[in-house]
C-alpha positions in Angstrom: 21.4 3.6 14.6 20.4 7.4 13.7 16.6 9.1 14.1 14.7 8.2 11.8 11.9 10.4 10.1 9.2 10.9 7.4 8.1 14.0 5.7 5.1 13.6 3.6 5.0 14.1 -0.5 3.3 16.9 -1.8 -0.9 15.9 -1.9 -1.5 15.8 -5.1 1.0 12.3 -5.1 -0.9 10.4 -2.7 -3.3 8.1 -4.1 -7.5 8.1 -2.7 -10.0 6.0 -3.6 -7.4 3.2 -4.9 -10.0 0.4 -6.2 -8.8 -3.0 -6.1 -10.5 -6.3 -8.0 -9.7 -9.8 -8.6 -6.8 -8.9 -10.8 -3.3 -8.1 -9.1 -3.2 -3.8 -8.6 0.2 -2.4 -7.9 1.2 1.2 -6.6 1.5 4.2 -8.7 4.2 5.8 -7.5 6.5 9.2 -7.1 10.0 9.2 -7.6 10.5 10.7 -3.7 8.0 8.1 -2.0 10.1 5.9 0.4 8.0 4.4 2.5 3.8 4.5 2.4 0.9 4.2 4.9 -2.3 2.1 3.3 -5.9 2.7 4.9 -8.1 -0.4 4.1 -11.7 1.8 3.7 -14.4 -0.7 2.2 -13.5 -4.3 2.0 -10.9 -6.7 3.2 -7.7 -7.1 0.3 -4.9 -9.8 0.3 -1.7 -8.5 -0.1 1.9 -9.0 -0.9 5.0 -6.8 -0.6 7.7 -9.2 -2.4 6.1 -8.6 -6.1 4.3 -11.8 -5.3 0.7 -11.9 -7.0 -1.0 -12.5 -4.3 -4.7 -14.7 -4.8 -7.5 -14.4 -2.6 -6.2 -17.2 -0.1 -2.4 -16.3 -0.9 -1.3 -13.7 1.0 -1.7 -10.9 4.0 -5.4 -9.9 4.7 -5.9 -6.7 5.7 -9.9 -5.7 6.2 -11.3 -2.4 6.3 -9.9 0.0 9.3 -6.8 -1.5 8.9 -3.2 0.5 8.1 -0.5 -1.4 5.8 3.0 0.5 6.5 5.2 0.0 4.1 9.3 0.7 5.3 11.0 0.8 2.1 11.2 1.3 -1.4 11.5 -2.2 -2.1 7.8 -2.7 -0.2 6.7 0.1 -2.3 7.8 -1.3 -5.8 6.6 -4.9 -4.2 3.3 -4.5 -3.4 0.3 -5.9 -4.8 -3.3 -6.2 -3.6 -6.4 -8.3 -4.7 -9.8 -8.5 -3.3 -11.2 -10.7 -0.5 -14.4 -11.9 -1.1 -17.3 -10.7 -3.7 -16.5 -7.1 -3.1 -14.3 -4.5 -4.9 -12.0 -2.8 -2.1 -11.3 0.9 -2.0 -8.0 1.7 -0.3 -6.2 5.4 0.7 -1.9 5.8 -0.1 -0.4 8.3 1.7 3.3 8.6 0.6 6.6 9.8 2.6 10.0 10.8 1.8 12.3 8.7 4.5 15.0 10.7 6.0 17.3 9.1 8.1 20.3 10.7 10.3 
């Protein structure tokens, strides 16, 4: 098994202050992104990584201060999230290239 490393994509490609409400939200991806890290900033969310539609009670919950790793292009493409509870959430997304050797 080879060494795996990541490099950040240009800062302008990252998403800061992405609002998550009651309608399922996906990510705006850049072509070179192969992985990402999502920081949950303000309120809890429920997410899926398989293109399924999460609901307030179906999916994985992430709370403020949590990080969500997305480790493949498939997970990036499949990520969907909704807020959990009565308050819209804000998340920050940092994208990475993925270099395996």
